[in-house]
All heavy atoms as TSV, in Angstrom:
chain	resi	resn	atom	element	x	y	z
A	1	MET	N	N	0.804	-1.211	0.000
A	1	MET	CA	C	0.000	0.000	0.000
A	1	MET	C	C	0.844	1.272	0.000
A	1	MET	O	O	0.347	2.336	0.295
A	1	MET	CB	C	-0.931	-0.006	1.203
A	1	MET	CG	C	-2.081	-0.966	1.076
A	1	MET	SD	S	-3.116	-0.406	-0.270
A	1	MET	CE	C	-4.197	-1.759	-0.422
A	2	GLU	N	N	2.090	1.112	-0.368
A	2	GLU	CA	C	2.968	2.284	-0.467
A	2	GLU	C	C	2.470	3.271	-1.519
A	2	GLU	O	O	2.697	4.463	-1.406
A	2	GLU	CB	C	4.404	1.857	-0.805
A	2	GLU	CG	C	5.170	1.323	0.373
A	2	GLU	CD	C	5.412	2.371	1.432
A	2	GLU	OE1	O	5.824	3.505	1.103
A	2	GLU	OE2	O	5.159	2.058	2.607
A	3	LYS	N	N	1.796	2.750	-2.537
A	3	LYS	CA	C	1.319	3.610	-3.628
A	3	LYS	C	C	0.378	4.699	-3.124
A	3	LYS	O	O	0.317	5.783	-3.685
A	3	LYS	CB	C	0.628	2.787	-4.702
A	3	LYS	CG	C	-0.677	2.163	-4.234
A	3	LYS	CD	C	-1.301	1.300	-5.287
A	3	LYS	CE	C	-2.538	0.627	-4.712
A	3	LYS	NZ	N	-3.069	-0.374	-5.577
A	4	LEU	N	N	-0.341	4.413	-2.046
A	4	LEU	CA	C	-1.303	5.390	-1.526
A	4	LEU	C	C	-0.624	6.592	-0.880
A	4	LEU	O	O	-1.272	7.585	-0.588
A	4	LEU	CB	C	-2.232	4.725	-0.509
A	4	LEU	CG	C	-3.106	3.594	-1.057
A	4	LEU	CD1	C	-3.955	3.006	0.060
A	4	LEU	CD2	C	-3.970	4.065	-2.196
A	5	LYS	N	N	0.675	6.508	-0.692
A	5	LYS	CA	C	1.419	7.599	-0.056
A	5	LYS	C	C	2.057	8.541	-1.065
A	5	LYS	O	O	2.665	9.523	-0.672
A	5	LYS	CB	C	2.501	7.026	0.863
A	5	LYS	CG	C	1.940	6.236	2.022
A	5	LYS	CD	C	3.045	5.693	2.890
A	5	LYS	CE	C	2.462	4.880	4.027
A	5	LYS	NZ	N	3.511	4.300	4.879
A	6	THR	N	N	1.899	8.250	-2.355
A	6	THR	CA	C	2.559	9.086	-3.357
A	6	THR	C	C	1.594	10.098	-3.976
A	6	THR	O	O	0.420	9.809	-4.216
A	6	THR	CB	C	3.168	8.231	-4.490
A	6	THR	OG1	O	2.118	7.597	-5.222
A	6	THR	CG2	C	4.126	7.176	-3.941
A	7	LYS	N	N	2.122	11.262	-4.221
A	7	LYS	CA	C	1.348	12.317	-4.868
A	7	LYS	C	C	0.988	11.914	-6.296
A	7	LYS	O	O	-0.104	12.194	-6.780
A	7	LYS	CB	C	2.150	13.615	-4.864
A	7	LYS	CG	C	1.423	14.782	-5.471
A	7	LYS	CD	C	2.269	16.035	-5.432
A	7	LYS	CE	C	1.537	17.179	-6.101
A	7	LYS	NZ	N	2.322	18.409	-6.119
A	8	GLU	N	N	1.914	11.229	-6.965
A	8	GLU	CA	C	1.701	10.790	-8.349
A	8	GLU	C	C	0.471	9.882	-8.451
A	8	GLU	O	O	-0.344	10.029	-9.364
A	8	GLU	CB	C	2.937	10.047	-8.846
A	8	GLU	CG	C	2.830	9.564	-10.269
A	8	GLU	CD	C	4.026	8.731	-10.700
A	8	GLU	OE1	O	4.747	8.196	-9.841
A	8	GLU	OE2	O	4.221	8.622	-11.920
A	9	PHE	N	N	0.321	8.969	-7.491
A	9	PHE	CA	C	-0.830	8.066	-7.499
A	9	PHE	C	C	-2.125	8.852	-7.366
A	9	PHE	O	O	-3.073	8.638	-8.115
A	9	PHE	CB	C	-0.731	7.040	-6.364
A	9	PHE	CG	C	-1.986	6.214	-6.222
A	9	PHE	CD1	C	-2.199	5.121	-7.038
A	9	PHE	CD2	C	-2.976	6.558	-5.305
A	9	PHE	CE1	C	-3.360	4.369	-6.940
A	9	PHE	CE2	C	-4.133	5.813	-5.192
A	9	PHE	CZ	C	-4.323	4.716	-6.012
A	10	TRP	N	N	-2.190	9.752	-6.389
A	10	TRP	CA	C	-3.424	10.492	-6.132
A	10	TRP	C	C	-3.786	11.428	-7.284
A	10	TRP	O	O	-4.960	11.613	-7.590
A	10	TRP	CB	C	-3.348	11.242	-4.809
A	10	TRP	CG	C	-3.437	10.276	-3.675
A	10	TRP	CD1	C	-2.435	9.881	-2.845
A	10	TRP	CD2	C	-4.586	9.511	-3.287
A	10	TRP	NE1	N	-2.889	8.938	-1.957
A	10	TRP	CE2	C	-4.205	8.691	-2.195
A	10	TRP	CE3	C	-5.892	9.431	-3.745
A	10	TRP	CZ2	C	-5.094	7.818	-1.571
A	10	TRP	CZ3	C	-6.778	8.565	-3.119
A	10	TRP	CH2	C	-6.370	7.773	-2.049
A	11	GLU	N	N	-2.780	11.994	-7.939
A	11	GLU	CA	C	-3.057	12.838	-9.108
A	11	GLU	C	C	-3.636	11.999	-10.250
A	11	GLU	O	O	-4.597	12.405	-10.901
A	11	GLU	CB	C	-1.791	13.558	-9.562
A	11	GLU	CG	C	-1.378	14.685	-8.641
A	11	GLU	CD	C	-0.063	15.330	-9.036
A	11	GLU	OE1	O	0.657	14.792	-9.912
A	11	GLU	OE2	O	0.249	16.381	-8.452
A	12	ALA	N	N	-3.039	10.828	-10.488
A	12	ALA	CA	C	-3.527	9.955	-11.556
A	12	ALA	C	C	-4.916	9.410	-11.223
A	12	ALA	O	O	-5.793	9.345	-12.095
A	12	ALA	CB	C	-2.547	8.809	-11.792
A	13	ALA	N	N	-5.134	9.022	-9.971
A	13	ALA	CA	C	-6.443	8.495	-9.562
A	13	ALA	C	C	-7.515	9.582	-9.670
A	13	ALA	O	O	-8.635	9.319	-10.123
A	13	ALA	CB	C	-6.373	7.954	-8.139
A	14	ALA	N	N	-7.182	10.801	-9.269
A	14	ALA	CA	C	-8.134	11.912	-9.365
A	14	ALA	C	C	-8.456	12.219	-10.826
A	14	ALA	O	O	-9.615	12.469	-11.171
A	14	ALA	CB	C	-7.579	13.150	-8.670
A	15	ALA	N	N	-7.443	12.191	-11.680
A	15	ALA	CA	C	-7.669	12.454	-13.112
A	15	ALA	C	C	-8.610	11.410	-13.708
A	15	ALA	O	O	-9.531	11.752	-14.455
A	15	ALA	CB	C	-6.337	12.458	-13.861
A	16	ARG	N	N	-8.407	10.142	-13.354
A	16	ARG	CA	C	-9.298	9.084	-13.850
A	16	ARG	C	C	-10.719	9.270	-13.325
A	16	ARG	O	O	-11.687	9.077	-14.056
A	16	ARG	CB	C	-8.786	7.711	-13.425
A	16	ARG	CG	C	-7.710	7.183	-14.295
A	16	ARG	CD	C	-7.314	5.791	-13.806
A	16	ARG	NE	N	-6.378	5.219	-14.739
A	16	ARG	CZ	C	-6.572	4.072	-15.368
A	16	ARG	NH1	N	-7.644	3.360	-15.148
A	16	ARG	NH2	N	-5.680	3.622	-16.216
A	17	ALA	N	N	-10.852	9.600	-12.051
A	17	ALA	CA	C	-12.174	9.771	-11.453
A	17	ALA	C	C	-12.916	10.945	-12.098
A	17	ALA	O	O	-14.114	10.852	-12.395
A	17	ALA	CB	C	-12.055	9.976	-9.945
A	18	ILE	N	N	-12.212	12.034	-12.338
A	18	ILE	CA	C	-12.835	13.204	-12.975
A	18	ILE	C	C	-13.238	12.866	-14.412
A	18	ILE	O	O	-14.311	13.241	-14.876
A	18	ILE	CB	C	-11.893	14.421	-12.918
A	18	ILE	CG1	C	-11.766	14.894	-11.463
A	18	ILE	CG2	C	-12.379	15.539	-13.821
A	18	ILE	CD1	C	-10.663	15.894	-11.221
A	19	TRP	N	N	-12.377	12.146	-15.115
A	19	TRP	CA	C	-12.690	11.721	-16.490
A	19	TRP	C	C	-13.955	10.863	-16.495
A	19	TRP	O	O	-14.842	11.047	-17.327
A	19	TRP	CB	C	-11.502	10.952	-17.060
A	19	TRP	CG	C	-11.655	10.613	-18.502
A	19	TRP	CD1	C	-12.090	9.434	-19.018
A	19	TRP	CD2	C	-11.400	11.463	-19.618
A	19	TRP	NE1	N	-12.106	9.488	-20.390
A	19	TRP	CE2	C	-11.687	10.722	-20.788
A	19	TRP	CE3	C	-10.951	12.767	-19.749
A	19	TRP	CZ2	C	-11.542	11.256	-22.059
A	19	TRP	CZ3	C	-10.805	13.291	-21.016
A	19	TRP	CH2	C	-11.099	12.544	-22.153
A	20	THR	N	N	-14.034	9.912	-15.565
A	20	THR	CA	C	-15.201	9.036	-15.465
A	20	THR	C	C	-16.454	9.837	-15.135
A	20	THR	O	O	-17.522	9.601	-15.696
A	20	THR	CB	C	-14.961	7.945	-14.404
A	20	THR	OG1	O	-13.804	7.196	-14.770
A	20	THR	CG2	C	-16.151	7.013	-14.281
A	21	LEU	N	N	-16.330	10.795	-14.217
A	21	LEU	CA	C	-17.460	11.656	-13.859
A	21	LEU	C	C	-17.980	12.384	-15.101
A	21	LEU	O	O	-19.187	12.395	-15.360
A	21	LEU	CB	C	-17.026	12.667	-12.788
A	21	LEU	CG	C	-18.108	13.606	-12.294
A	21	LEU	CD1	C	-17.987	13.787	-10.789
A	21	LEU	CD2	C	-18.037	14.947	-12.972
A	22	CYS	N	N	-17.078	12.951	-15.874
A	22	CYS	CA	C	-17.479	13.684	-17.083
A	22	CYS	C	C	-18.126	12.770	-18.119
A	22	CYS	O	O	-19.133	13.138	-18.729
A	22	CYS	CB	C	-16.272	14.398	-17.685
A	22	CYS	SG	S	-15.637	15.731	-16.651
A	23	GLU	N	N	-17.546	11.594	-18.317
A	23	GLU	CA	C	-18.127	10.644	-19.274
A	23	GLU	C	C	-19.544	10.251	-18.865
A	23	GLU	O	O	-20.442	10.184	-19.698
A	23	GLU	CB	C	-17.269	9.385	-19.356
A	23	GLU	CG	C	-15.967	9.571	-20.073
A	23	GLU	CD	C	-15.125	8.312	-20.068
A	23	GLU	OE1	O	-15.195	7.528	-19.097
A	23	GLU	OE2	O	-14.394	8.105	-21.040
A	24	THR	N	N	-19.733	9.982	-17.587
A	24	THR	CA	C	-21.051	9.588	-17.095
A	24	THR	C	C	-22.046	10.736	-17.246
A	24	THR	O	O	-23.176	10.542	-17.701
A	24	THR	CB	C	-20.977	9.147	-15.628
A	24	THR	OG1	O	-20.019	8.098	-15.515
A	24	THR	CG2	C	-22.318	8.664	-15.118
A	25	PHE	N	N	-21.619	11.927	-16.877
A	25	PHE	CA	C	-22.479	13.105	-16.973
A	25	PHE	C	C	-22.947	13.313	-18.410
A	25	PHE	O	O	-24.139	13.471	-18.671
A	25	PHE	CB	C	-21.726	14.343	-16.477
A	25	PHE	CG	C	-22.574	15.582	-16.411
A	25	PHE	CD1	C	-23.251	15.890	-15.246
A	25	PHE	CD2	C	-22.697	16.422	-17.494
A	25	PHE	CE1	C	-24.042	17.029	-15.164
A	25	PHE	CE2	C	-23.484	17.564	-17.439
A	25	PHE	CZ	C	-24.155	17.861	-16.269
A	26	ILE	N	N	-22.014	13.282	-19.345
A	26	ILE	CA	C	-22.357	13.492	-20.757
A	26	ILE	C	C	-23.226	12.354	-21.283
A	26	ILE	O	O	-24.188	12.586	-22.015
A	26	ILE	CB	C	-21.074	13.646	-21.602
A	26	ILE	CG1	C	-20.390	14.963	-21.246
A	26	ILE	CG2	C	-21.380	13.580	-23.089
A	26	ILE	CD1	C	-18.989	15.104	-21.789
A	27	GLY	N	N	-22.917	11.131	-20.894
A	27	GLY	CA	C	-23.688	9.984	-21.363
A	27	GLY	C	C	-25.126	10.007	-20.899
A	27	GLY	O	O	-26.052	9.774	-21.690
A	28	ILE	N	N	-25.332	10.300	-19.630
A	28	ILE	CA	C	-26.702	10.301	-19.099
A	28	ILE	C	C	-27.481	11.511	-19.610
A	28	ILE	O	O	-28.624	11.389	-20.047
A	28	ILE	CB	C	-26.694	10.260	-17.562
A	28	ILE	CG1	C	-26.139	8.921	-17.082
A	28	ILE	CG2	C	-28.103	10.460	-17.010
A	28	ILE	CD1	C	-25.938	8.842	-15.589
A	29	ALA	N	N	-26.860	12.680	-19.556
A	29	ALA	CA	C	-27.548	13.884	-20.032
A	29	ALA	C	C	-27.823	13.797	-21.531
A	29	ALA	O	O	-28.878	14.225	-22.007
A	29	ALA	CB	C	-26.719	15.124	-19.717
A	30	GLY	N	N	-26.891	13.214	-22.262
A	30	GLY	CA	C	-27.058	13.098	-23.715
A	30	GLY	C	C	-28.116	12.093	-24.118
A	30	GLY	O	O	-28.628	12.137	-25.239
A	31	ALA	N	N	-28.459	11.184	-23.207
A	31	ALA	CA	C	-29.460	10.175	-23.527
A	31	ALA	C	C	-30.879	10.751	-23.543
A	31	ALA	O	O	-31.777	10.171	-24.141
A	31	ALA	CB	C	-29.392	9.026	-22.527
A	32	ALA	N	N	-31.068	11.881	-22.912
A	32	ALA	CA	C	-32.399	12.502	-22.903
A	32	ALA	C	C	-32.644	13.189	-24.259
A	32	ALA	O	O	-31.755	13.817	-24.816
A	32	ALA	CB	C	-32.502	13.521	-21.781
A	33	SER	N	N	-33.840	13.046	-24.762
A	33	SER	CA	C	-34.125	13.630	-26.078
A	33	SER	C	C	-34.430	15.127	-25.991
A	33	SER	O	O	-34.186	15.865	-26.928
A	33	SER	CB	C	-35.283	12.891	-26.745
A	33	SER	OG	O	-36.449	12.962	-25.943
A	34	LEU	N	N	-34.973	15.581	-24.886
A	34	LEU	CA	C	-35.274	16.999	-24.699
A	34	LEU	C	C	-34.717	17.461	-23.354
A	34	LEU	O	O	-34.717	16.714	-22.390
A	34	LEU	CB	C	-36.782	17.245	-24.707
A	34	LEU	CG	C	-37.518	16.907	-26.001
A	34	LEU	CD1	C	-39.017	17.045	-25.811
A	34	LEU	CD2	C	-37.045	17.823	-27.119
A	35	ILE	N	N	-34.246	18.679	-23.284
A	35	ILE	CA	C	-33.637	19.201	-22.059
A	35	ILE	C	C	-34.607	19.153	-20.880
A	35	ILE	O	O	-34.206	18.958	-19.748
A	35	ILE	CB	C	-33.080	20.628	-22.280
A	35	ILE	CG1	C	-32.152	21.058	-21.145
A	35	ILE	CG2	C	-34.186	21.636	-22.426
A	35	ILE	CD1	C	-30.809	20.405	-21.149
A	36	GLU	N	N	-35.912	19.276	-21.138
A	36	GLU	CA	C	-36.892	19.226	-20.061
A	36	GLU	C	C	-36.985	17.836	-19.440
A	36	GLU	O	O	-37.455	17.667	-18.340
A	36	GLU	CB	C	-38.286	19.645	-20.551
A	36	GLU	CG	C	-38.379	21.097	-20.967
A	36	GLU	CD	C	-37.977	21.310	-22.424
A	36	GLU	OE1	O	-38.109	20.388	-23.246
A	36	GLU	OE2	O	-37.496	22.411	-22.729
A	37	GLU	N	N	-36.569	16.821	-20.180
A	37	GLU	CA	C	-36.657	15.455	-19.691
A	37	GLU	C	C	-35.493	15.046	-18.799
A	37	GLU	O	O	-35.523	13.998	-18.192
A	37	GLU	CB	C	-36.733	14.481	-20.871
A	37	GLU	CG	C	-38.002	14.604	-21.673
A	37	GLU	CD	C	-38.034	13.621	-22.826
A	37	GLU	OE1	O	-37.198	12.714	-22.864
A	37	GLU	OE2	O	-38.911	13.789	-23.676
A	38	ILE	N	N	-34.466	15.865	-18.728
A	38	ILE	CA	C	-33.286	15.498	-17.953
A	38	ILE	C	C	-33.566	15.681	-16.464
A	38	ILE	O	O	-33.942	16.744	-16.013
A	38	ILE	CB	C	-32.073	16.349	-18.366
A	38	ILE	CG1	C	-31.703	16.066	-19.811
A	38	ILE	CG2	C	-30.880	16.048	-17.459
A	38	ILE	CD1	C	-30.595	16.930	-20.354
A	39	ASN	N	N	-33.380	14.630	-15.719
A	39	ASN	CA	C	-33.480	14.690	-14.267
A	39	ASN	C	C	-32.073	14.983	-13.750
A	39	ASN	O	O	-31.241	14.086	-13.620
A	39	ASN	CB	C	-34.013	13.369	-13.718
A	39	ASN	CG	C	-34.228	13.404	-12.229
A	39	ASN	OD1	O	-33.608	14.188	-11.515
A	39	ASN	ND2	N	-35.104	12.539	-11.748
A	40	TRP	N	N	-31.794	16.260	-13.471
A	40	TRP	CA	C	-30.439	16.679	-13.118
A	40	TRP	C	C	-29.953	16.030	-11.829
A	40	TRP	O	O	-28.756	15.771	-11.680
A	40	TRP	CB	C	-30.359	18.197	-13.055
A	40	TRP	CG	C	-30.483	18.788	-14.424
A	40	TRP	CD1	C	-31.546	19.466	-14.931
A	40	TRP	CD2	C	-29.534	18.702	-15.486
A	40	TRP	NE1	N	-31.318	19.818	-16.237
A	40	TRP	CE2	C	-30.076	19.367	-16.608
A	40	TRP	CE3	C	-28.264	18.128	-15.611
A	40	TRP	CZ2	C	-29.403	19.468	-17.809
A	40	TRP	CZ3	C	-27.589	18.233	-16.821
A	40	TRP	CH2	C	-28.157	18.898	-17.903
A	41	HIS	N	N	-30.863	15.745	-10.912
A	41	HIS	CA	C	-30.472	15.075	-9.676
A	41	HIS	C	C	-29.894	13.696	-9.984
A	41	HIS	O	O	-28.863	13.294	-9.439
A	41	HIS	CB	C	-31.673	14.967	-8.726
A	41	HIS	CG	C	-31.346	14.343	-7.425
A	41	HIS	ND1	N	-31.518	13.006	-7.188
A	41	HIS	CD2	C	-30.829	14.870	-6.293
A	41	HIS	CE1	C	-31.130	12.729	-5.967
A	41	HIS	NE2	N	-30.699	13.848	-5.394
A	42	VAL	N	N	-30.531	12.965	-10.864
A	42	VAL	CA	C	-30.058	11.636	-11.257
A	42	VAL	C	C	-28.725	11.740	-11.999
A	42	VAL	O	O	-27.804	10.954	-11.750
A	42	VAL	CB	C	-31.105	10.908	-12.122
A	42	VAL	CG1	C	-30.551	9.631	-12.719
A	42	VAL	CG2	C	-32.351	10.618	-11.308
A	43	VAL	N	N	-28.605	12.696	-12.899
A	43	VAL	CA	C	-27.369	12.867	-13.670
A	43	VAL	C	C	-26.192	13.145	-12.738
A	43	VAL	O	O	-25.147	12.497	-12.815
A	43	VAL	CB	C	-27.516	14.007	-14.705
A	43	VAL	CG1	C	-26.180	14.310	-15.374
A	43	VAL	CG2	C	-28.561	13.666	-15.753
A	44	VAL	N	N	-26.362	14.101	-11.839
A	44	VAL	CA	C	-25.278	14.465	-10.920
A	44	VAL	C	C	-24.974	13.324	-9.956
A	44	VAL	O	O	-23.800	12.991	-9.725
A	44	VAL	CB	C	-25.624	15.769	-10.163
A	44	VAL	CG1	C	-24.615	16.060	-9.067
A	44	VAL	CG2	C	-25.697	16.934	-11.140
A	45	SER	N	N	-26.000	12.702	-9.401
A	45	SER	CA	C	-25.797	11.593	-8.464
A	45	SER	C	C	-25.048	10.432	-9.121
A	45	SER	O	O	-24.091	9.895	-8.557
A	45	SER	CB	C	-27.132	11.087	-7.924
A	45	SER	OG	O	-27.786	12.085	-7.202
A	46	ALA	N	N	-25.480	10.031	-10.290
A	46	ALA	CA	C	-24.831	8.924	-11.000
A	46	ALA	C	C	-23.392	9.277	-11.363
A	46	ALA	O	O	-22.499	8.420	-11.288
A	46	ALA	CB	C	-25.624	8.566	-12.247
A	47	SER	N	N	-23.151	10.512	-11.720
A	47	SER	CA	C	-21.805	10.950	-12.075
A	47	SER	C	C	-20.876	10.886	-10.865
A	47	SER	O	O	-19.737	10.413	-10.968
A	47	SER	CB	C	-21.831	12.365	-12.644
A	47	SER	OG	O	-22.610	12.413	-13.813
A	48	ILE	N	N	-21.359	11.332	-9.722
A	48	ILE	CA	C	-20.553	11.294	-8.498
A	48	ILE	C	C	-20.282	9.855	-8.076
A	48	ILE	O	O	-19.149	9.510	-7.712
A	48	ILE	CB	C	-21.234	12.097	-7.376
A	48	ILE	CG1	C	-21.194	13.588	-7.723
A	48	ILE	CG2	C	-20.575	11.834	-6.025
A	48	ILE	CD1	C	-22.033	14.463	-6.817
A	49	VAL	N	N	-21.294	9.014	-8.138
A	49	VAL	CA	C	-21.105	7.604	-7.776
A	49	VAL	C	C	-20.083	6.953	-8.704
A	49	VAL	O	O	-19.209	6.205	-8.255
A	49	VAL	CB	C	-22.449	6.842	-7.791
A	49	VAL	CG1	C	-22.223	5.345	-7.702
A	49	VAL	CG2	C	-23.329	7.318	-6.661
A	50	SER	N	N	-20.158	7.232	-9.992
A	50	SER	CA	C	-19.197	6.632	-10.922
A	50	SER	C	C	-17.775	7.102	-10.634
A	50	SER	O	O	-16.822	6.322	-10.745
A	50	SER	CB	C	-19.582	6.922	-12.372
A	50	SER	OG	O	-19.418	8.279	-12.681
A	51	ALA	N	N	-17.616	8.362	-10.245
A	51	ALA	CA	C	-16.287	8.866	-9.891
A	51	ALA	C	C	-15.768	8.176	-8.631
A	51	ALA	O	O	-14.582	7.830	-8.549
A	51	ALA	CB	C	-16.337	10.376	-9.687
A	52	LEU	N	N	-16.633	7.960	-7.651
A	52	LEU	CA	C	-16.222	7.274	-6.429
A	52	LEU	C	C	-15.847	5.818	-6.695
A	52	LEU	O	O	-14.877	5.293	-6.135
A	52	LEU	CB	C	-17.325	7.358	-5.373
A	52	LEU	CG	C	-17.589	8.755	-4.807
A	52	LEU	CD1	C	-18.807	8.736	-3.891
A	52	LEU	CD2	C	-16.365	9.280	-4.076
A	53	VAL	N	N	-16.594	5.163	-7.568
A	53	VAL	CA	C	-16.265	3.783	-7.941
A	53	VAL	C	C	-14.915	3.752	-8.658
A	53	VAL	O	O	-14.087	2.866	-8.405
A	53	VAL	CB	C	-17.382	3.175	-8.821
A	53	VAL	CG1	C	-16.941	1.860	-9.440
A	53	VAL	CG2	C	-18.645	2.985	-8.005
A	54	SER	N	N	-14.673	4.700	-9.531
A	54	SER	CA	C	-13.393	4.784	-10.227
A	54	SER	C	C	-12.244	4.960	-9.241
A	54	SER	O	O	-11.205	4.308	-9.357
A	54	SER	CB	C	-13.406	5.948	-11.220
A	54	SER	OG	O	-12.134	6.135	-11.792
A	55	LEU	N	N	-12.429	5.823	-8.258
A	55	LEU	CA	C	-11.402	6.053	-7.243
A	55	LEU	C	C	-11.160	4.790	-6.420
A	55	LEU	O	O	-10.011	4.406	-6.179
A	55	LEU	CB	C	-11.815	7.219	-6.341
A	55	LEU	CG	C	-10.782	7.704	-5.342
A	55	LEU	CD1	C	-9.520	8.162	-6.052
A	55	LEU	CD2	C	-11.361	8.836	-4.518
A	56	ALA	N	N	-12.223	4.123	-6.019
A	56	ALA	CA	C	-12.094	2.882	-5.252
A	56	ALA	C	C	-11.369	1.812	-6.079
A	56	ALA	O	O	-10.503	1.099	-5.562
A	56	ALA	CB	C	-13.467	2.383	-4.823
A	57	LYS	N	N	-11.701	1.727	-7.340
A	57	LYS	CA	C	-11.056	0.749	-8.227
A	57	LYS	C	C	-9.566	1.054	-8.355
A	57	LYS	O	O	-8.735	0.142	-8.373
A	57	LYS	CB	C	-11.735	0.774	-9.596
A	57	LYS	CG	C	-11.219	-0.254	-10.547
A	57	LYS	CD	C	-12.015	-0.199	-11.840
A	57	LYS	CE	C	-11.292	-0.905	-12.959
A	57	LYS	NZ	N	-11.947	-0.717	-14.246
A	58	SER	N	N	-9.214	2.322	-8.451
A	58	SER	CA	C	-7.811	2.704	-8.536
A	58	SER	C	C	-7.054	2.310	-7.273
A	58	SER	O	O	-5.913	1.847	-7.336
A	58	SER	CB	C	-7.670	4.210	-8.767
A	58	SER	OG	O	-8.208	4.582	-10.008
A	59	ILE	N	N	-7.684	2.492	-6.128
A	59	ILE	CA	C	-7.053	2.136	-4.850
A	59	ILE	C	C	-6.872	0.628	-4.743
A	59	ILE	O	O	-5.811	0.141	-4.349
A	59	ILE	CB	C	-7.880	2.687	-3.669
A	59	ILE	CG1	C	-7.806	4.215	-3.652
A	59	ILE	CG2	C	-7.395	2.101	-2.348
A	59	ILE	CD1	C	-8.779	4.875	-2.697
A	60	ILE	N	N	-7.894	-0.115	-5.111
A	60	ILE	CA	C	-7.869	-1.579	-4.967
A	60	ILE	C	C	-6.959	-2.220	-6.019
A	60	ILE	O	O	-6.133	-3.078	-5.699
A	60	ILE	CB	C	-9.284	-2.154	-5.051
A	60	ILE	CG1	C	-10.089	-1.701	-3.839
A	60	ILE	CG2	C	-9.257	-3.671	-5.145
A	60	ILE	CD1	C	-11.577	-1.957	-3.951
A	61	LYS	N	N	-7.120	-1.813	-7.260
A	61	LYS	CA	C	-6.453	-2.501	-8.362
A	61	LYS	C	C	-5.142	-1.846	-8.766
A	61	LYS	O	O	-4.280	-2.490	-9.342
A	61	LYS	CB	C	-7.400	-2.559	-9.557
A	61	LYS	CG	C	-6.970	-3.502	-10.620
A	61	LYS	CD	C	-8.054	-3.710	-11.634
A	61	LYS	CE	C	-7.533	-4.695	-12.662
A	61	LYS	NZ	N	-8.452	-4.911	-13.744
A	62	GLY	N	N	-4.998	-0.571	-8.518
A	62	GLY	CA	C	-3.811	0.153	-8.944
A	62	GLY	C	C	-4.013	0.833	-10.284
A	62	GLY	O	O	-5.062	0.694	-10.910
A	63	LEU	N	N	-2.986	1.543	-10.689
A	63	LEU	CA	C	-3.035	2.290	-11.953
A	63	LEU	C	C	-1.844	1.915	-12.814
A	63	LEU	O	O	-0.700	1.964	-12.344
A	63	LEU	CB	C	-3.012	3.797	-11.685
A	63	LEU	CG	C	-4.188	4.345	-10.877
A	63	LEU	CD1	C	-3.893	5.776	-10.429
A	63	LEU	CD2	C	-5.439	4.316	-11.697
A	64	PRO	N	N	-2.081	1.571	-14.074
A	64	PRO	CA	C	-0.956	1.176	-14.928
A	64	PRO	C	C	0.019	2.326	-15.191
A	64	PRO	O	O	1.197	2.084	-15.433
A	64	PRO	CB	C	-1.631	0.705	-16.212
A	64	PRO	CG	C	-2.971	1.299	-16.205
A	64	PRO	CD	C	-3.353	1.484	-14.763
A	65	GLU	N	N	-0.466	3.557	-15.140
A	65	GLU	CA	C	0.419	4.683	-15.427
A	65	GLU	C	C	1.290	5.093	-14.239
A	65	GLU	O	O	2.160	5.935	-14.367
A	65	GLU	CB	C	-0.361	5.895	-15.956
A	65	GLU	CG	C	-1.374	6.446	-14.990
A	65	GLU	CD	C	-2.761	5.877	-15.161
A	65	GLU	OE1	O	-2.923	4.723	-15.591
A	65	GLU	OE2	O	-3.715	6.589	-14.837
A	66	VAL	N	N	1.045	4.482	-13.079
A	66	VAL	CA	C	1.837	4.787	-11.886
A	66	VAL	C	C	2.573	3.511	-11.475
A	66	VAL	O	O	1.957	2.498	-11.187
A	66	VAL	CB	C	0.937	5.267	-10.723
A	66	VAL	CG1	C	1.759	5.509	-9.472
A	66	VAL	CG2	C	0.177	6.517	-11.130
A	67	ASP	N	N	3.879	3.559	-11.462
A	67	ASP	CA	C	4.665	2.405	-11.036
A	67	ASP	C	C	4.719	2.343	-9.527
A	67	ASP	O	O	5.519	3.030	-8.880
A	67	ASP	CB	C	6.088	2.518	-11.574
A	67	ASP	CG	C	6.379	1.570	-12.696
A	67	ASP	OD1	O	5.530	0.714	-12.963
A	67	ASP	OD2	O	7.463	1.693	-13.298
A	68	ALA	N	N	3.831	1.556	-8.972
A	68	ALA	CA	C	3.820	1.424	-7.518
A	68	ALA	C	C	3.340	0.040	-7.127
A	68	ALA	O	O	2.559	-0.560	-7.763
A	68	ALA	CB	C	2.941	2.488	-6.887
């Protein structure tokens, strides 16, 4: 678990989590045919959950771009 002590790991994990959040946000919001149909609470909630899952996965499995 030495990897959790490095700044490089946390920067890479945060970048992945933010990327995942954005992908989820765009995917869910883009699936609605009209802007009035978008449930923003669901979009934001799902995006945050996906970012947290990405972060947890990075902690558990590691990151290929970080040698740790």
